[in-house]
N, C-alpha and C positions, 0 to 999 in steps of 0.2 A: 499529482504526489511524486515525490521526489524519492526512489529506495535507496536507503544510504549504508555504507560496511564500514566500520571503524577500523582506520589504516594502523593504529595503535593502542595498545590500553591506555585510558586515561580518565581524567575526574571530570563527571558532568562539569560544565559550569552556566551557571543561572544568569549569566553577565553577557551572555551570547549577543545581546540586542544589537548593538553598533555593528559589528564585526558581520553578523547574515546580513542585516539592511546593506553594508556597504557591498557584498557580494550581489545581492539583488540590484540594486543601483547601478554596478558594474556591468549585469547583466543589459541593462536597459542604455547603456553611455551609446551615443550616437546614435540612439531609433528618436521618432517623433514625441516620446516619452519623454528622453530627459528635461527638458524643460519643466518638469513637475518637481523636479529637485532643488530642495531649497526653497520650493515658492512660496512655502507658508500654508499653503494647502492641503488637504485631504489627496493623498497620494493616487488615491483610485487600486490599492489592493492591499492586502492583509496576508501576514502569512504565520506561521505557527512557530514553536519552538521544535528541535530536535526533539522526536519522543520514540519510544516512552524516556522521561527525563533521569536518568539513573547512570552510575558510573560504568565506564565499558570496557570489555577486552576485548584485544583487534578481534575482526570478523565480523562480532555484533552488528545487530540489523539495527536501523533506526528508519526513520520517515520524516519527512516533513513537508508541509504542505503552503502552497501559494494559491491565494483566491484573486480574484478581478472579476467585474463584469466584462472587462475588455478579453477577448479571448487571442487577441494579436499580441497584448502586452505578456500574456501565459506565454503564447508559443516563442517569441522571444526570451524569455526567461528559461524553459525547457530548452532551446536551442543550444545557447550558452553553458549552461551545466552538462551537456553530452558533450559538448565540444571541449570542457574544459573541466573533466569528470574530478579532478581534484577540489575539494570541497573543505578549506579548513576556516573554523569556525573558532577565530583566538586558539586555545590549545587543544581543540577538538578536531582531529583530522579526520577526515571522511574522504569515501569515495563514492561516487554518484553511479550506481549499479545502473538505474533504469530510471525512465519517466512515464507515470502513467497519468491518463485524464480522470476527474472525478467531474460529473453534473450534480451536486447537491441542490434539493429544491423542498421547500417547507410542504409541500403538496398542495392539492386544489381545494378550492373552497371547503371548511367542514372538518379539516386535517387535524388533528391536535398532535401535540407533541412538543420538546424538551429541547432548547439548548442553552450550550455551557459554555463560556469562557474558557475556552483553552488559553490563553494567558490573560494576564490580567488585566484591567479595564481601569482604563486612567479619564478619572472627572474630576474636573475643576468647573470650583463657582466660581464666576466673578465676582468682583468687589458690590458692582452695581446691582447686583441679582441677590446680595445677601439678607439684605435688609425684607427681600419679598418671602425670602425661604424661610425667615425667621434664625438667622445665623450671625452669631458673632464673628463681626469682621477685625480682625487686628489693627486696621488703617492699612494708608497705602495704597498702591494699586495691584497687588500680589492676589493672584487667584487662592482661593481655600480649597484643597484637596478635601473630596464625597468621604466622610464618614458614616458609621452606624448611626449615629446618634442625629445625622441630619435627617432622619429619613429618608425613604424611597422616593421621595414628590420631586426634589431637588434632582435627582438624578435620571429620573424617568424622563424629565423635562428637558436637559440639558442632552442627554442619550438623543433625544427626539428631534432639538435642535440643530448638533452633530450631522444626524442623518439627513435631515432638511438638505443641509448644503451638501453633501454626497451626490444626494438625489440631483440639487440643482445640476453637477458637474457632470454627471457619467451617466445619468438613467434617462428616459423621457422627459423631456423638462414641459412639452405641454400637456401630461397626465398630472394629477396632485399628488403631491409630497407628503410625506407623513403626517405632519402638522394640518392640510388642508384635509383630513378626514375624520370621523367619527370614530374613537374607541383609539385604546391603547395598540400600541405596539405588541407587548406581552400581557399574557392574563395573569400572570405570579411570578415576583420576585425572590428566590432563595439565596441569600448570601451564604455562601460555603465559607470564606475566610477575607479578610482585609489583611495586607501585608507591605511592606517597607522594600524597594529594592531600590540600589543606587545603578543609575543608567547612565552612559554615554548620551550625552545630545547632541555634541557637536564635537570633533577635535580638542581634545582638551579641556572638556567642560564635562562636569560629572556633575549629575543634579539627582535628588534621594525623591523618590514616588512613593504616595501611597497609593496602590492598586487593590482594586477589589476583583474577587471571583464570584460566577452568580450561575445559578440555575433558572433560568426563563422558562415559563411554561407558554405555551401560546395554541391558539384557536383560529385557522385561517377564516375570516370572515369572507371576503372577499377577493377577486383577482387583485384590487389594490392593495391589497393589507398583504397579499403573496407577494408580490413585487416586493414592498418595502421589506419584507423579512429578509428575502431573498437577498437585496442589495447589503443587509445587513452580513449576511456570509458572505458575499464576495468582497466587501470595503471594510468590514469590523465594524466593532462597536466604541464609541467616546474617542480621546486625543489618539495621537503618537502611533498612527496605525503604521507607519513605515521604519518605527523600529520595532515592530511584532506587536505593538499593544492591541487588545481589544480583538484579539485574534477570537473568533464562537465558531461552533460546530454543533449539527442536528446528533445527540445522541438517542432518541427514542423518537416514534412517530406514527400514527395511528390513522389508517385513512378511513374517509365516510362507511358505515356501515362493517366494519372490521373492528372485532374484539380486541381488547389488549391483550388477552392470551396467544391470540392468535400472531400479534404482530410481536409477543415475545418469542414465540417458537419460528418465525421469520429470520430475526434476528440470532438465534440460539446456532 
């Protein structure tokens, strides 16, 4: 977690994605992780927006979370932010006051909790899967953005397939991936909202993405399920995680034998 302070009065920019991505890839320049840039594969890290997402006055505090299953990658990012503490995200100028480490974990088997998508989740349905899901495709080879009328089935399938890819790249490949085990990744899917946002995907190219925000409920079934959920926390869900999309966070957690009242008291 990077602890930031605003260096000037500024309006919050919702189109922070490309500028923040550039700084993080810059922190990895010259390292073994640099080869992941523009590889077309999931980058193995995800990041939040600077939060809380409100207009700022000089000196206001903000935070930024960067997550990855690779501690060395995070160490490179942390070192860069501390060595070059001036952090300009578009027109939002910050100073990095400190960097601290966090170790989020969904919990041992039997733990129940809620995970929220802190940034928008990008899920696209490839044209060759539309018929399977009962989705009308307009033609051509363009993917279809997930929409509420498509139901959660295609979203669940696409999110699982994407996490399979991340498991193959960055997790223990000798252990089963998300699609190799019985049971869904999440128990429940509560849609908060869908929204469209313009995103600079490459220099000079801007696209409008249809994103969704969610509350996901979970109950950890076993150690494999725990690994898969923690991988999602580290790498993000859905596509374009290198743009900060699909970043997720645990918002509440009730351990086995612990009442919900005890858990709320613990978070108070």
